C-alpha positions as CSV (number, residue, x, y, z in Angstrom):
1,M,95.7,178.5,67.3
2,I,93.7,175.4,65.7
3,I,90.5,176.2,66.8
4,L,91.0,179.6,65.4
5,R,91.6,177.5,61.9
6,W,89.1,175.3,62.3
7,I,86.2,178.4,62.9
8,A,87.9,180.2,59.8
9,F,87.8,177.2,57.6
10,L,84.8,177.1,56.3
11,P,83.7,181.1,56.1
12,A,87.1,180.9,54.1
13,A,85.7,178.4,51.8
14,A,82.2,179.9,51.3
15,V,83.7,183.4,50.3
16,L,86.2,181.6,47.7
17,V,83.8,179.4,46.2
18,A,80.6,181.7,46.5
19,T,83.2,184.2,44.3
20,A,84.3,181.8,41.9
21,Q,80.8,180.3,41.2
22,L,79.5,184.2,40.8
23,I,82.2,185.3,38.7
24,T,81.7,182.0,36.1
25,G,78.1,182.7,36.5
26,L,78.4,186.5,35.5
27,V,80.6,185.2,32.8
28,A,78.4,182.5,31.6
29,E,75.1,185.0,31.2
30,S,77.0,188.2,30.0
31,M,79.0,186.8,27.0
32,A,78.0,184.7,23.9
33,W,78.6,180.8,24.5
34,W,81.9,180.1,22.6
35,I,83.3,183.3,24.1
36,S,82.2,182.1,28.2
37,M,82.9,178.6,28.0
38,P,86.8,178.6,26.9
39,L,87.2,181.6,29.3
40,V,85.6,179.3,32.2
41,V,87.7,176.3,31.1
42,I,90.9,178.8,31.0
43,F,90.1,179.9,34.8
44,G,89.3,176.5,35.8
45,V,92.6,176.0,37.5
46,L,91.7,179.2,39.8
47,I,88.0,177.8,40.8
48,A,90.0,174.6,41.9
49,I,92.4,176.9,44.0
50,A,89.6,178.6,45.4
51,A,88.1,175.2,46.9
52,N,91.9,174.1,48.0
53,I,92.9,177.1,49.8
54,P,90.5,176.6,52.6
55,C,90.7,172.9,52.6
56,G,94.5,172.3,52.1
57,M,96.0,175.6,53.9
58,I,93.8,176.7,56.3
59,C,92.0,173.5,58.1
60,P,94.1,171.8,60.4
61,T,93.3,168.2,59.1
62,P,92.6,168.4,55.0
63,K,91.0,165.4,54.8
64,I,88.2,166.1,57.5
65,G,88.1,169.5,56.2
66,S,87.5,168.1,52.7
67,T,85.0,165.5,53.7
68,I,82.9,168.3,55.5
69,F,83.6,171.0,52.8
70,L,82.4,168.4,50.0
71,T,79.4,167.3,52.1
72,L,77.7,170.6,52.9
73,F,78.7,171.7,49.3
74,I,77.2,168.8,47.3
75,L,74.0,168.9,49.8
76,L,73.4,172.4,49.1
77,E,74.8,173.5,45.6
78,S,72.3,170.3,44.7
79,V,69.5,172.0,46.0
80,A,70.1,175.6,44.7
81,F,70.7,173.7,41.3
82,L,67.6,171.6,41.0
83,G,65.8,174.7,41.7
84,S,67.4,176.6,39.7
85,V,67.6,174.5,36.3
86,K,64.3,174.8,34.4
87,E,65.3,179.0,34.2
88,M,69.2,178.1,32.8
89,T,70.0,178.3,29.4
90,W,71.9,175.5,27.8
91,P,75.5,177.6,27.9
92,V,74.6,178.2,31.7
93,L,74.3,174.7,32.6
94,V,77.2,173.5,31.3
95,I,79.8,176.0,32.7
96,R,77.8,175.8,36.2
97,L,78.1,171.6,36.1
98,Y,81.9,172.0,35.7
99,T,82.4,175.2,37.6
100,D,80.6,172.7,40.4
101,V,82.9,169.5,39.4
102,V,86.1,172.1,39.2
103,I,84.9,172.6,42.9
104,V,84.8,169.3,44.0
105,V,88.2,168.2,42.2
106,G,89.8,171.0,44.0
107,A,88.6,170.0,47.2
108,I,89.5,166.4,46.7
109,G,93.3,167.4,45.7
110,A,93.1,169.3,49.3
111,A,92.5,166.0,50.7
112,T,95.2,164.2,48.3
113,Q,97.8,167.0,49.6
114,E,98.0,165.8,53.2
115,Q,99.2,162.3,52.3
116,H,102.0,163.6,49.8
117,A,103.2,165.5,52.8
118,T,102.8,162.6,55.2
119,E,104.9,159.8,53.3
120,N,107.6,162.4,52.5
121,V,108.2,163.0,56.1
122,S,108.1,159.2,57.2
123,V,110.4,158.8,54.2
């Protein structure tokens, strides 16, 4: 069962994070900046949950899973971001940076959840 969770963890993370980035990208490009920015900020919690679910719930060891996920995400996202930064308008740039930061915060939150769960069990 643990092997299946390790196998399912990265594809689930890829699907959830890609969906969150796709939706925020569509919102950023299709609406005026003064509408899209507050919407993305309001839904930032859902974006963080998209990174938290695979690292905290699916992966058997959240600290290791978060480390693997964040390493791959930061490397791939930095290459993709730097490749398309010249084509983006400033609202899309700001929203994409915000989305990336929220995804990283969600994955770090998943890594710290295990600490709290272990502290409660040992007490």
